[in-house]
N, CA, C, O and the ligand as a Tripos MOL2 file, in Angstrom:
@<TRIPOS>MOLECULE
protein
  317   315    80     0     0
PROTEIN
NO_CHARGES

@<TRIPOS>ATOM
      1 N          24.9470   11.5070    3.9230 N.3       1 MET1
      2 CA         23.8250   12.1700    4.5320 C.3       1 MET1
      3 C          24.3610   13.6580    4.9050 C.2       1 MET1
      4 O          25.3920   13.8650    5.5450 O.2       1 MET1
      5 N          23.5520   14.5900    4.4350 N.am      2 GLU2
      6 CA         23.9210   16.0170    4.6470 C.3       2 GLU2
      7 C          23.7750   16.3690    6.1570 C.2       2 GLU2
      8 O          22.9620   15.7640    6.8560 O.2       2 GLU2
      9 N          24.5480   17.3230    6.6360 N.am      3 GLN3
     10 CA         24.4510   17.7430    8.0630 C.3       3 GLN3
     11 C          23.0240   18.2800    8.4050 C.2       3 GLN3
     12 O          22.4610   18.0140    9.4660 O.2       3 GLN3
     13 N          22.4980   19.0400    7.4430 N.am      4 GLN4
     14 CA         21.1290   19.5190    7.7660 C.3       4 GLN4
     15 C          20.0830   18.3330    7.9300 C.2       4 GLN4
     16 O          19.2180   18.3940    8.8040 O.2       4 GLN4
     17 N          20.1830   17.2950    7.0990 N.am      5 GLU5
     18 CA         19.3060   16.1430    7.2880 C.3       5 GLU5
     19 C          19.5360   15.5330    8.6610 C.2       5 GLU5
     20 O          18.5910   15.1900    9.3720 O.2       5 GLU5
     21 N          20.7840   15.4060    9.0150 N.am      6 LYS6
     22 CA         21.1440   14.7550   10.3110 C.3       6 LYS6
     23 C          20.4890   15.6370   11.4610 C.2       6 LYS6
     24 O          19.9280   15.0670   12.3960 O.2       6 LYS6
     25 N          20.5510   16.9220   11.4030 N.am      7 GLU7
     26 CA         19.9850   17.7920   12.3680 C.3       7 GLU7
     27 C          18.4750   17.6380   12.4980 C.2       7 GLU7
     28 O          17.9400   17.5890   13.6050 O.2       7 GLU7
     29 N          17.7930   17.5630   11.3600 N.am      8 ILE8
     30 CA         16.2880   17.4200   11.3130 C.3       8 ILE8
     31 C          15.9840   16.1020   11.9450 C.2       8 ILE8
     32 O          15.1330   16.0550   12.8340 O.2       8 ILE8
     33 N          16.6020   15.0470   11.5610 N.am      9 ILE9
     34 CA         16.2870   13.7020   12.0960 C.3       9 ILE9
     35 C          16.6420   13.5770   13.5710 C.2       9 ILE9
     36 O          15.9020   12.9570   14.3340 O.2       9 ILE9
     37 N          17.8130   14.1810   13.9960 N.am     10 PHE10
     38 CA         18.1830   14.0590   15.3350 C.3      10 PHE10
     39 C          17.2010   14.8110   16.2680 C.2      10 PHE10
     40 O          16.9020   14.3610   17.3730 O.2      10 PHE10
     41 N          16.7090   15.9850   15.7750 N.am     11 ARG11
     42 CA         15.7170   16.7060   16.5600 C.3      11 ARG11
     43 C          14.3750   15.9390   16.6360 C.2      11 ARG11
     44 O          13.6920   15.9790   17.6590 O.2      11 ARG11
     45 N          14.0110   15.2420   15.5380 N.am     12 ALA12
     46 CA         12.8280   14.3620   15.5770 C.3      12 ALA12
     47 C          12.9350   13.2490   16.5970 C.2      12 ALA12
     48 O          11.9990   12.9550   17.3400 O.2      12 ALA12
     49 N          14.1160   12.6380   16.6070 N.am     13 LEU13
     50 CA         14.3100   11.5650   17.5900 C.3      13 LEU13
     51 C          14.3450   12.0930   19.0110 C.2      13 LEU13
     52 O          13.7900   11.4670   19.9140 O.2      13 LEU13
     53 N          14.9820   13.2240   19.2250 N.am     14 GLN14
     54 CA         14.9460   13.8370   20.5650 C.3      14 GLN14
     55 C          13.4880   14.1320   21.0110 C.2      14 GLN14
     56 O          13.1310   13.9400   22.1730 O.2      14 GLN14
     57 N          12.6630   14.6030   20.0540 N.am     15 ALA15
     58 CA         11.2820   14.9460   20.3960 C.3      15 ALA15
     59 C          10.4570   13.7350   20.8670 C.2      15 ALA15
     60 O           9.4680   13.8470   21.5920 O.2      15 ALA15
     61 N          10.9320   12.5810   20.4030 N.am     16 LYS16
     62 CA         10.2600   11.2600   20.7860 C.3      16 LYS16
     63 C          10.9860   10.6520   21.9890 C.2      16 LYS16
     64 O          10.6450    9.5440   22.4030 O.2      16 LYS16
     65 N          11.9860   11.3510   22.5670 N.am     17 ASN17
     66 CA         12.8210   10.7810   23.6370 C.3      17 ASN17
     67 C          13.4870    9.4810   23.1980 C.2      17 ASN17
     68 O          13.6020    8.5170   23.9540 O.2      17 ASN17
     69 N          13.9050    9.5040   21.9820 N.am     18 ALA18
     70 CA         14.4740    8.2350   21.3690 C.3      18 ALA18
     71 C          16.0200    8.3570   21.1920 C.2      18 ALA18
     72 O          16.6060    7.7060   20.3280 O.2      18 ALA18
     73 N          16.6370    9.1820   22.0080 N.am     19 VAL19
     74 CA         18.1060    9.2900   21.9990 C.3      19 VAL19
     75 C          18.6400    8.9910   23.4330 C.2      19 VAL19
     76 O          19.2680    9.8660   24.0300 O.2      19 VAL19
     77 N          18.4100    7.8140   23.9810 N.am     20 PRO20
     78 CA         18.9520    7.5260   25.2460 C.3      20 PRO20
     79 C          20.4380    7.0940   25.2310 C.2      20 PRO20
     80 O          21.0180    6.9450   24.1550 O.2      20 PRO20
     81 N          21.0420    6.8970   26.3820 N.am     21 ALA21
     82 CA         22.4200    6.3940   26.3790 C.3      21 ALA21
     83 C          22.4280    4.9850   25.6770 C.2      21 ALA21
     84 O          21.4320    4.2610   25.6770 O.2      21 ALA21
     85 N          23.5640    4.6610   25.1080 N.am     22 CYS22
     86 CA         23.5970    3.3800   24.4520 C.3      22 CYS22
     87 C          23.2250    2.2180   25.3600 C.2      22 CYS22
     88 O          23.7070    2.1740   26.4910 O.2      22 CYS22
     89 N          22.4220    1.3060   24.9430 N.am     23 PRO23
     90 CA         22.0100    0.1460   25.7980 C.3      23 PRO23
     91 C          23.1370   -0.8080   26.0840 C.2      23 PRO23
     92 O          23.0760   -1.5730   27.0460 O.2      23 PRO23
     93 N          24.1940   -0.7760   25.2440 N.am     24 ARG24
     94 CA         25.3290   -1.6590   25.3310 C.3      24 ARG24
     95 C          26.4170   -1.1560   26.3060 C.2      24 ARG24
     96 O          26.8030   -1.8450   27.2510 O.2      24 ARG24
     97 N          26.9250    0.1540   26.0160 N.am     25 CYS25
     98 CA         28.0190    0.6640   26.6770 C.3      25 CYS25
     99 C          27.6920    1.8810   27.6180 C.2      25 CYS25
    100 O          28.5150    2.3340   28.4140 O.2      25 CYS25
    101 N          26.4540    2.3560   27.4620 N.am     26 LYS26
    102 CA         25.9890    3.5010   28.2040 C.3      26 LYS26
    103 C          26.6130    4.8220   27.7410 C.2      26 LYS26
    104 O          26.4680    5.8500   28.4020 O.2      26 LYS26
    105 N          27.2850    4.7840   26.6400 N.am     27 GLY27
    106 CA         27.8910    5.9710   25.9510 C.3      27 GLY27
    107 C          26.7700    6.8710   25.5250 C.2      27 GLY27
    108 O          25.6400    6.4310   25.3110 O.2      27 GLY27
    109 N          27.1040    8.1780   25.3980 N.am     28 THR28
    110 CA         26.1150    9.1470   25.0200 C.3      28 THR28
    111 C          26.3820    9.8510   23.6390 C.2      28 THR28
    112 O          25.6540   10.7430   23.2030 O.2      28 THR28
    113 N          27.4560    9.3850   23.0140 N.am     29 GLY29
    114 CA         27.8800    9.9730   21.7350 C.3      29 GLY29
    115 C          27.1590    9.1560   20.6210 C.2      29 GLY29
    116 O          27.3100    7.9350   20.5950 O.2      29 GLY29
    117 N          26.3970    9.7750   19.7200 N.am     30 HIS30
    118 CA         25.6580    9.1600   18.6430 C.3      30 HIS30
    119 C          25.9840    9.8860   17.3610 C.2      30 HIS30
    120 O          26.2780   11.0820   17.3500 O.2      30 HIS30
    121 N          25.9220    9.1190   16.2630 N.am     31 ASP31
    122 CA         25.9720    9.7630   14.9570 C.3      31 ASP31
    123 C          24.9990    9.0650   13.9950 C.2      31 ASP31
    124 O          24.8540    7.8430   14.0240 O.2      31 ASP31
    125 N          24.3500    9.8450   13.1630 N.am     32 LEU32
    126 CA         23.4470    9.2640   12.1460 C.3      32 LEU32
    127 C          24.2970    8.9850   10.8960 C.2      32 LEU32
    128 O          24.8070    9.9050   10.2560 O.2      32 LEU32
    129 N          24.4310    7.7330   10.5780 N.am     33 VAL33
    130 CA         25.3620    7.3630    9.5480 C.3      33 VAL33
    131 C          24.8580    7.1450    8.1580 C.2      33 VAL33
    132 O          25.6310    7.0220    7.2080 O.2      33 VAL33
    133 N          23.4930    7.0960    8.0390 N.am     34 GLY34
    134 CA         22.8600    6.8920    6.7450 C.3      34 GLY34
    135 C          21.4380    6.3180    6.7740 C.2      34 GLY34
    136 O          20.8210    6.1990    7.8320 O.2      34 GLY34
    137 N          20.9740    5.9910    5.6720 N.am     35 TYR35
    138 CA         19.6500    5.3100    5.5040 C.3      35 TYR35
    139 C          19.7390    3.8970    5.2190 C.2      35 TYR35
    140 O          20.7520    3.4300    4.6990 O.2      35 TYR35
    141 N          18.7020    3.1600    5.5370 N.am     36 ASN36
    142 CA         18.5880    1.7720    5.1490 C.3      36 ASN36
    143 C          17.2050    1.5060    4.6110 C.2      36 ASN36
    144 O          16.2180    2.0040    5.1530 O.2      36 ASN36
    145 N          17.1210    0.7350    3.5630 N.am     37 LEU37
    146 CA         15.7990    0.2670    3.1230 C.3      37 LEU37
    147 C          15.6490   -1.1640    3.6210 C.2      37 LEU37
    148 O          16.0750   -2.1170    2.9690 O.2      37 LEU37
    149 N          15.0500   -1.2860    4.7620 N.am     38 GLN38
    150 CA         14.8480   -2.5540    5.4910 C.3      38 GLN38
    151 C          13.8180   -3.4440    4.8040 C.2      38 GLN38
    152 O          12.6330   -3.1150    4.8430 O.2      38 GLN38
    153 N          14.2090   -4.5650    4.1710 N.am     39 PRO39
    154 CA         13.1850   -5.4270    3.5790 C.3      39 PRO39
    155 C          12.2320   -6.0100    4.6300 C.2      39 PRO39
    156 O          12.6310   -6.3120    5.7550 O.2      39 PRO39
    157 N          11.0300   -6.1530    4.2540 N.am     40 VAL40
    158 CA         10.0130   -6.6730    5.1040 C.3      40 VAL40
    159 C           9.3260   -7.8820    4.3590 C.2      40 VAL40
    160 O           8.8350   -7.7400    3.2390 O.2      40 VAL40
    161 N           9.3190   -9.0470    5.0240 N.am     41 TYR41
    162 CA          8.7490  -10.2330    4.3900 C.3      41 TYR41
    163 C           7.5340  -10.6490    5.0940 C.2      41 TYR41
    164 O           7.3880  -10.5220    6.3090 O.2      41 TYR41
    165 N           6.5980  -11.1900    4.2300 N.am     42 ASP42
    166 CA          5.3270  -11.7050    4.8030 C.3      42 ASP42
    167 C           5.4730  -13.0830    5.3590 C.2      42 ASP42
    168 O           4.6790  -13.5150    6.1950 O.2      42 ASP42
    169 N           6.5370  -13.8160    4.8790 N.am     43 SER43
    170 CA          6.7320  -15.2090    5.2950 C.3      43 SER43
    171 C           8.2620  -15.4360    5.3450 C.2      43 SER43
    172 O           9.0270  -14.6460    4.7920 O.2      43 SER43
    173 N           8.7030  -16.5420    6.0260 N.am     44 PRO44
    174 CA         10.0860  -16.7750    6.0820 C.3      44 PRO44
    175 C          10.6080  -17.4840    4.8050 C.2      44 PRO44
    176 O          11.8090  -17.7170    4.6660 O.2      44 PRO44
    177 N           9.7360  -17.8010    3.9330 N.am     45 ARG45
    178 CA         10.1790  -18.4930    2.7120 C.3      45 ARG45
    179 C          10.6490  -17.5150    1.6130 C.2      45 ARG45
    180 O          10.1120  -16.4130    1.5080 O.2      45 ARG45
    181 N          11.6070  -17.8920    0.8250 N.am     46 MET46
    182 CA         12.1410  -17.1000   -0.2200 C.3      46 MET46
    183 C          11.1550  -16.9780   -1.3620 C.2      46 MET46
    184 O          10.4890  -17.9560   -1.7010 O.2      46 MET46
    185 N          11.0390  -15.7600   -1.9890 N.am     47 THR47
    186 CA         10.1570  -15.5860   -3.1650 C.3      47 THR47
    187 C          11.0080  -14.9380   -4.2170 C.2      47 THR47
    188 O          12.0220  -14.3020   -3.9330 O.2      47 THR47
    189 N          10.5520  -15.1240   -5.4840 N.am     48 PRO48
    190 CA         11.3880  -14.5710   -6.5920 C.3      48 PRO48
    191 C          11.2310  -13.0470   -6.6580 C.2      48 PRO48
    192 O          12.1070  -12.3890   -7.2200 O.2      48 PRO48
    193 N          10.1940  -12.4700   -6.1310 N.am     49 GLU49
    194 CA         10.0170  -11.0190   -6.1260 C.3      49 GLU49
    195 C          10.8100  -10.3840   -4.9560 C.2      49 GLU49
    196 O          10.9780  -10.9550   -3.8790 O.2      49 GLU49
    197 N          11.2780   -9.1680   -5.2580 N.am     50 ALA50
    198 CA         12.0140   -8.3930   -4.1270 C.3      50 ALA50
    199 C          10.9100   -8.0040   -3.1490 C.2      50 ALA50
    200 O           9.8300   -7.6020   -3.5820 O.2      50 ALA50
    201 N          11.1420   -8.1090   -1.8980 N.am     51 PRO51
    202 CA         10.0970   -7.7790   -0.8790 C.3      51 PRO51
    203 C          10.0070   -6.2410   -0.8340 C.2      51 PRO51
    204 O          10.9290   -5.5310   -1.2360 O.2      51 PRO51
    205 N           8.8680   -5.7610   -0.3350 N.am     52 PRO52
    206 CA          8.7300   -4.3250   -0.0180 C.3      52 PRO52
    207 C           9.7220   -3.9430    1.0970 C.2      52 PRO52
    208 O          10.2050   -4.8010    1.8360 O.2      52 PRO52
    209 N          10.0020   -2.6860    1.1930 N.am     53 SER53
    210 CA         10.9940   -2.2200    2.2270 C.3      53 SER53
    211 C          10.4350   -1.0360    3.0280 C.2      53 SER53
    212 O           9.5120   -0.3430    2.6000 O.2      53 SER53
    213 N          10.9950   -0.8490    4.1290 N.am     54 VAL54
    214 CA         10.6410    0.2980    5.0350 C.3      54 VAL54
    215 C          11.8720    1.2280    5.1350 C.2      54 VAL54
    216 O          12.9410    0.7600    5.5260 O.2      54 VAL54
    217 N          11.7600    2.4960    4.8030 N.am     55 PRO55
    218 CA         12.9180    3.3710    4.9450 C.3      55 PRO55
    219 C          13.2360    3.6630    6.3970 C.2      55 PRO55
    220 O          12.3650    4.0460    7.1780 O.2      55 PRO55
    221 N          14.4800    3.4790    6.7390 N.am     56 THR56
    222 CA         14.9100    3.7450    8.1260 C.3      56 THR56
    223 C          16.1720    4.5890    8.1790 C.2      56 THR56
    224 O          16.8330    4.7820    7.1590 O.2      56 THR56
    225 N          16.5060    5.0900    9.3460 N.am     57 VAL57
    226 CA         17.7500    5.8490    9.5070 C.3      57 VAL57
    227 C          18.5810    5.0480   10.4980 C.2      57 VAL57
    228 O          18.0290    4.4920   11.4470 O.2      57 VAL57
    229 N          19.8800    4.9740   10.3030 N.am     58 LEU58
    230 CA         20.7640    4.2510   11.1650 C.3      58 LEU58
    231 C          21.5170    5.1360   12.1010 C.2      58 LEU58
    232 O          22.1650    6.1020   11.7000 O.2      58 LEU58
    233 N          21.4160    4.7750   13.4170 N.am     59 MET59
    234 CA         22.1300    5.5420   14.4440 C.3      59 MET59
    235 C          23.2440    4.7570   15.0870 C.2      59 MET59
    236 O          23.0370    3.6430   15.5690 O.2      59 MET59
    237 N          24.3430    5.2980   15.0920 N.am     60 LEU60
    238 CA         25.5880    4.6010   15.5670 C.3      60 LEU60
    239 C          25.9910    5.1640   16.8990 C.2      60 LEU60
    240 O          25.9970    6.3800   17.0910 O.2      60 LEU60
    241 N          26.3360    4.2680   17.8460 N.am     61 CYS61
    242 CA         27.0220    4.6840   19.0730 C.3      61 CYS61
    243 C          28.5100    4.8330   18.6960 C.2      61 CYS61
    244 O          29.1460    3.8830   18.2390 O.2      61 CYS61
    245 N          29.0330    6.0250   18.8950 N.am     62 VAL62
    246 CA         30.4040    6.2580   18.4800 C.3      62 VAL62
    247 C          31.4520    5.6090   19.4060 C.2      62 VAL62
    248 O          32.6310    5.5220   19.0620 O.2      62 VAL62
    249 N          31.0100    5.1710   20.5450 N.am     63 THR63
    250 CA         31.9490    4.5050   21.4490 C.3      63 THR63
    251 C          32.1460    3.0170   21.1320 C.2      63 THR63
    252 O          33.2660    2.5430   20.9400 O.2      63 THR63
    253 N          30.9660    2.2670   21.0840 N.am     64 CYS64
    254 CA         31.0390    0.8080   20.8270 C.3      64 CYS64
    255 C          30.6570    0.3550   19.4780 C.2      64 CYS64
    256 O          30.9240   -0.7920   19.1210 O.2      64 CYS64
    257 N          30.0130    1.2330   18.6680 N.am     65 GLY65
    258 CA         29.5980    0.8030   17.4040 C.3      65 GLY65
    259 C          28.2630    0.1610   17.2950 C.2      65 GLY65
    260 O          27.8610   -0.3060   16.2290 O.2      65 GLY65
    261 N          27.5500    0.1350   18.4380 N.am     66 ASN66
    262 CA         26.1440   -0.4310   18.4110 C.3      66 ASN66
    263 C          25.3320    0.3800   17.4310 C.2      66 ASN66
    264 O          25.3720    1.6100   17.4550 O.2      66 ASN66
    265 N          24.5890   -0.3000   16.5620 N.am     67 LEU67
    266 CA         23.8320    0.2960   15.4740 C.3      67 LEU67
    267 C          22.3330    0.0360   15.7010 C.2      67 LEU67
    268 O          21.9060   -1.1130   15.8160 O.2      67 LEU67
    269 N          21.5610    1.0920   15.7600 N.am     68 THR68
    270 CA         20.1640    1.0080   15.8680 C.3      68 THR68
    271 C          19.4780    1.7020   14.6110 C.2      68 THR68
    272 O          20.0660    2.5480   13.9380 O.2      68 THR68
    273 N          18.1940    1.2750   14.3560 N.am     69 GLN69
    274 CA         17.5670    1.9470   13.2520 C.3      69 GLN69
    275 C          16.1140    2.3810   13.7200 C.2      69 GLN69
    276 O          15.4890    1.7720   14.5870 O.2      69 GLN69
    277 N          15.6460    3.5020   13.0490 N.am     70 HIS70
    278 CA         14.4050    4.0500   13.3540 C.3      70 HIS70
    279 C          13.6840    4.2280   12.0080 C.2      70 HIS70
    280 O          14.2400    4.7350   11.0330 O.2      70 HIS70
    281 N          12.4100    3.7800   12.0060 N.am     71 VAL71
    282 CA         11.5500    3.9350   10.7710 C.3      71 VAL71
    283 C          11.2660    5.4010   10.6140 C.2      71 VAL71
    284 O          10.7750    6.0230   11.5570 O.2      71 VAL71
    285 N          11.5480    5.9880    9.4730 N.am     72 LEU72
    286 CA         11.4400    7.3950    9.2110 C.3      72 LEU72
    287 C          10.0370    7.9320    9.3940 C.2      72 LEU72
    288 O           9.8250    8.9760   10.0100 O.2      72 LEU72
    289 N           9.0790    7.1950    8.8450 N.am     73 SER73
    290 CA          7.6160    7.6560    8.9970 C.3      73 SER73
    291 C           7.1750    7.7250   10.3550 C.2      73 SER73
    292 O           6.3260    8.5580   10.6750 O.2      73 SER73
    293 N           7.7300    6.8340   11.2870 N.am     74 SER74
    294 CA          7.2970    6.7640   12.6920 C.3      74 SER74
    295 C           7.8230    7.9870   13.4200 C.2      74 SER74
    296 O           7.2620    8.3700   14.4470 O.2      74 SER74
    297 N           8.8690    8.6030   12.9280 N.am     75 ILE75
    298 CA          9.4220    9.8300   13.6270 C.3      75 ILE75
    299 C           9.0260   11.0610   12.8900 C.2      75 ILE75
    300 O           9.4850   12.1580   13.2100 O.2      75 ILE75
    301 N           8.1530   10.9000   11.8760 N.am     76 GLY76
    302 CA          7.6220   12.1110   11.1630 C.3      76 GLY76
    303 C           8.5610   12.7240   10.1930 C.2      76 GLY76
    304 O           8.4300   13.9180    9.9270 O.2      76 GLY76
    305 N           9.5270   11.9950    9.6220 N.am     77 VAL77
    306 CA         10.4620   12.4640    8.7250 C.3      77 VAL77
    307 C          10.2390   11.8760    7.3610 C.2      77 VAL77
    308 O          10.1660   10.6580    7.1930 O.2      77 VAL77
    309 N          10.1290   12.7700    6.3670 N.am     78 GLN78
    310 CA         10.0580   12.3440    4.9960 C.3      78 GLN78
    311 C          11.3650   12.7930    4.2880 C.2      78 GLN78
    312 O          11.8300   13.9170    4.4760 O.2      78 GLN78
    313 N          11.8930   11.9600    3.5390 N.am     79 VAL79
    314 CA         13.2060   12.2630    2.7840 C.3      79 VAL79
    315 C          12.8850   12.1790    1.3240 C.2      79 VAL79
    316 O          13.7650   12.3800    0.4860 O.2      79 VAL79
    317 ZN         27.7230    1.9900   22.8490 Zn       80 ZN80
@<TRIPOS>BOND
     1     1     2 1
     2     2     3 1
     3     3     4 2
     4     3     5 am
     5     5     6 1
     6     6     7 1
     7     7     8 2
     8     7     9 am
     9     9    10 1
    10    10    11 1
    11    11    12 2
    12    11    13 am
    13    13    14 1
    14    14    15 1
    15    15    16 2
    16    15    17 am
    17    17    18 1
    18    18    19 1
    19    19    20 2
    20    19    21 am
    21    21    22 1
    22    22    23 1
    23    23    24 2
    24    23    25 am
    25    25    26 1
    26    26    27 1
    27    27    28 2
    28    27    29 am
    29    29    30 1
    30    30    31 1
    31    31    32 2
    32    31    33 am
    33    33    34 1
    34    34    35 1
    35    35    36 2
    36    35    37 am
    37    37    38 1
    38    38    39 1
    39    39    40 2
    40    39    41 am
    41    41    42 1
    42    42    43 1
    43    43    44 2
    44    43    45 am
    45    45    46 1
    46    46    47 1
    47    47    48 2
    48    47    49 am
    49    49    50 1
    50    50    51 1
    51    51    52 2
    52    51    53 am
    53    53    54 1
    54    54    55 1
    55    55    56 2
    56    55    57 am
    57    57    58 1
    58    58    59 1
    59    59    60 2
    60    59    61 am
    61    61    62 1
    62    62    63 1
    63    63    64 2
    64    63    65 am
    65    65    66 1
    66    66    67 1
    67    67    68 2
    68    67    69 am
    69    69    70 1
    70    70    71 1
    71    71    72 2
    72    71    73 am
    73    73    74 1
    74    74    75 1
    75    75    76 2
    76    75    77 am
    77    77    78 1
    78    78    79 1
    79    79    80 2
    80    79    81 am
    81    81    82 1
    82    82    83 1
    83    83    84 2
    84    83    85 am
    85    85    86 1
    86    86    87 1
    87    87    88 2
    88    87    89 am
    89    89    90 1
    90    90    91 1
    91    91    92 2
    92    91    93 am
    93    93    94 1
    94    94    95 1
    95    95    96 2
    96    95    97 am
    97    97    98 1
    98    98    99 1
    99    99   100 2
   100    99   101 am
   101   101   102 1
   102   102   103 1
   103   103   104 2
   104   103   105 am
   105   105   106 1
   106   106   107 1
   107   107   108 2
   108   107   109 am
   109   109   110 1
   110   110   111 1
   111   111   112 2
   112   111   113 am
   113   113   114 1
   114   114   115 1
   115   115   116 2
   116   115   117 am
   117   117   118 1
   118   118   119 1
   119   119   120 2
   120   119   121 am
   121   121   122 1
   122   122   123 1
   123   123   124 2
   124   123   125 am
   125   125   126 1
   126   126   127 1
   127   127   128 2
   128   127   129 am
   129   129   130 1
   130   130   131 1
   131   131   132 2
   132   131   133 am
   133   133   134 1
   134   134   135 1
   135   135   136 2
   136   135   137 am
   137   137   138 1
   138   138   139 1
   139   139   140 2
   140   139   141 am
   141   141   142 1
   142   142   143 1
   143   143   144 2
   144   143   145 am
   145   145   146 1
   146   146   147 1
   147   147   148 2
   148   147   149 am
   149   149   150 1
   150   150   151 1
   151   151   152 2
   152   151   153 am
   153   153   154 1
   154   154   155 1
   155   155   156 2
   156   155   157 am
   157   157   158 1
   158   158   159 1
   159   159   160 2
   160   159   161 am
   161   161   162 1
   162   162   163 1
   163   163   164 2
   164   163   165 am
   165   165   166 1
   166   166   167 1
   167   167   168 2
   168   167   169 am
   169   169   170 1
   170   170   171 1
   171   171   172 2
   172   171   173 am
   173   173   174 1
   174   174   175 1
   175   175   176 2
   176   175   177 am
   177   177   178 1
   178   178   179 1
   179   179   180 2
   180   179   181 am
   181   181   182 1
   182   182   183 1
   183   183   184 2
   184   183   185 am
   185   185   186 1
   186   186   187 1
   187   187   188 2
   188   187   189 am
   189   189   190 1
   190   190   191 1
   191   191   192 2
   192   191   193 am
   193   193   194 1
   194   194   195 1
   195   195   196 2
   196   195   197 am
   197   197   198 1
   198   198   199 1
   199   199   200 2
   200   199   201 am
   201   201   202 1
   202   202   203 1
   203   203   204 2
   204   203   205 am
   205   205   206 1
   206   206   207 1
   207   207   208 2
   208   207   209 am
   209   209   210 1
   210   210   211 1
   211   211   212 2
   212   211   213 am
   213   213   214 1
   214   214   215 1
   215   215   216 2
   216   215   217 am
   217   217   218 1
   218   218   219 1
   219   219   220 2
   220   219   221 am
   221   221   222 1
   222   222   223 1
   223   223   224 2
   224   223   225 am
   225   225   226 1
   226   226   227 1
   227   227   228 2
   228   227   229 am
   229   229   230 1
   230   230   231 1
   231   231   232 2
   232   231   233 am
   233   233   234 1
   234   234   235 1
   235   235   236 2
   236   235   237 am
   237   237   238 1
   238   238   239 1
   239   239   240 2
   240   239   241 am
   241   241   242 1
   242   242   243 1
   243   243   244 2
   244   243   245 am
   245   245   246 1
   246   246   247 1
   247   247   248 2
   248   247   249 am
   249   249   250 1
   250   250   251 1
   251   251   252 2
   252   251   253 am
   253   253   254 1
   254   254   255 1
   255   255   256 2
   256   255   257 am
   257   257   258 1
   258   258   259 1
   259   259   260 2
   260   259   261 am
   261   261   262 1
   262   262   263 1
   263   263   264 2
   264   263   265 am
   265   265   266 1
   266   266   267 1
   267   267   268 2
   268   267   269 am
   269   269   270 1
   270   270   271 1
   271   271   272 2
   272   271   273 am
   273   273   274 1
   274   274   275 1
   275   275   276 2
   276   275   277 am
   277   277   278 1
   278   278   279 1
   279   279   280 2
   280   279   281 am
   281   281   282 1
   282   282   283 1
   283   283   284 2
   284   283   285 am
   285   285   286 1
   286   286   287 1
   287   287   288 2
   288   287   289 am
   289   289   290 1
   290   290   291 1
   291   291   292 2
   292   291   293 am
   293   293   294 1
   294   294   295 1
   295   295   296 2
   296   295   297 am
   297   297   298 1
   298   298   299 1
   299   299   300 2
   300   299   301 am
   301   301   302 1
   302   302   303 1
   303   303   304 2
   304   303   305 am
   305   305   306 1
   306   306   307 1
   307   307   308 2
   308   307   309 am
   309   309   310 1
   310   310   311 1
   311   311   312 2
   312   311   313 am
   313   313   314 1
   314   314   315 1
   315   315   316 2
@<TRIPOS>SUBSTRUCTURE
     1 MET1         2 RESIDUE 1 A MET
     2 GLU2         6 RESIDUE 1 A GLU
     3 GLN3        10 RESIDUE 1 A GLN
     4 GLN4        14 RESIDUE 1 A GLN
     5 GLU5        18 RESIDUE 1 A GLU
     6 LYS6        22 RESIDUE 1 A LYS
     7 GLU7        26 RESIDUE 1 A GLU
     8 ILE8        30 RESIDUE 1 A ILE
     9 ILE9        34 RESIDUE 1 A ILE
    10 PHE10       38 RESIDUE 1 A PHE
    11 ARG11       42 RESIDUE 1 A ARG
    12 ALA12       46 RESIDUE 1 A ALA
    13 LEU13       50 RESIDUE 1 A LEU
    14 GLN14       54 RESIDUE 1 A GLN
    15 ALA15       58 RESIDUE 1 A ALA
    16 LYS16       62 RESIDUE 1 A LYS
    17 ASN17       66 RESIDUE 1 A ASN
    18 ALA18       70 RESIDUE 1 A ALA
    19 VAL19       74 RESIDUE 1 A VAL
    20 PRO20       78 RESIDUE 1 A PRO
    21 ALA21       82 RESIDUE 1 A ALA
    22 CYS22       86 RESIDUE 1 A CYS
    23 PRO23       90 RESIDUE 1 A PRO
    24 ARG24       94 RESIDUE 1 A ARG
    25 CYS25       98 RESIDUE 1 A CYS
    26 LYS26      102 RESIDUE 1 A LYS
    27 GLY27      106 RESIDUE 1 A GLY
    28 THR28      110 RESIDUE 1 A THR
    29 GLY29      114 RESIDUE 1 A GLY
    30 HIS30      118 RESIDUE 1 A HIS
    31 ASP31      122 RESIDUE 1 A ASP
    32 LEU32      126 RESIDUE 1 A LEU
    33 VAL33      130 RESIDUE 1 A VAL
    34 GLY34      134 RESIDUE 1 A GLY
    35 TYR35      138 RESIDUE 1 A TYR
    36 ASN36      142 RESIDUE 1 A ASN
    37 LEU37      146 RESIDUE 1 A LEU
    38 GLN38      150 RESIDUE 1 A GLN
    39 PRO39      154 RESIDUE 1 A PRO
    40 VAL40      158 RESIDUE 1 A VAL
    41 TYR41      162 RESIDUE 1 A TYR
    42 ASP42      166 RESIDUE 1 A ASP
    43 SER43      170 RESIDUE 1 A SER
    44 PRO44      174 RESIDUE 1 A PRO
    45 ARG45      178 RESIDUE 1 A ARG
    46 MET46      182 RESIDUE 1 A MET
    47 THR47      186 RESIDUE 1 A THR
    48 PRO48      190 RESIDUE 1 A PRO
    49 GLU49      194 RESIDUE 1 A GLU
    50 ALA50      198 RESIDUE 1 A ALA
    51 PRO51      202 RESIDUE 1 A PRO
    52 PRO52      206 RESIDUE 1 A PRO
    53 SER53      210 RESIDUE 1 A SER
    54 VAL54      214 RESIDUE 1 A VAL
    55 PRO55      218 RESIDUE 1 A PRO
    56 THR56      222 RESIDUE 1 A THR
    57 VAL57      226 RESIDUE 1 A VAL
    58 LEU58      230 RESIDUE 1 A LEU
    59 MET59      234 RESIDUE 1 A MET
    60 LEU60      238 RESIDUE 1 A LEU
    61 CYS61      242 RESIDUE 1 A CYS
    62 VAL62      246 RESIDUE 1 A VAL
    63 THR63      250 RESIDUE 1 A THR
    64 CYS64      254 RESIDUE 1 A CYS
    65 GLY65      258 RESIDUE 1 A GLY
    66 ASN66      262 RESIDUE 1 A ASN
    67 LEU67      266 RESIDUE 1 A LEU
    68 THR68      270 RESIDUE 1 A THR
    69 GLN69      274 RESIDUE 1 A GLN
    70 HIS70      278 RESIDUE 1 A HIS
    71 VAL71      282 RESIDUE 1 A VAL
    72 LEU72      286 RESIDUE 1 A LEU
    73 SER73      290 RESIDUE 1 A SER
    74 SER74      294 RESIDUE 1 A SER
    75 ILE75      298 RESIDUE 1 A ILE
    76 GLY76      302 RESIDUE 1 A GLY
    77 VAL77      306 RESIDUE 1 A VAL
    78 GLN78      310 RESIDUE 1 A GLN
    79 VAL79      314 RESIDUE 1 A VAL
    80 ZN80       317 GROUP 0 **** ****
């Protein structure tokens, strides 16, 4: 993930008040570590087809390693 991408996404998260202290350790150091294609299933049963996915960004607490993700379209970011 390029530094410029990180800055755009971090600003988008700040605009949504979505960068609070870590819910686990209360640390305030965060890093955006990459993207995830989160699979989304319509049912709990396995299917032969790959499920659709939602693009997300992963935010890491640099103190305790707690990892959270945000759906990119919900924060107004297109990659
Ligand atoms: Zn933490």
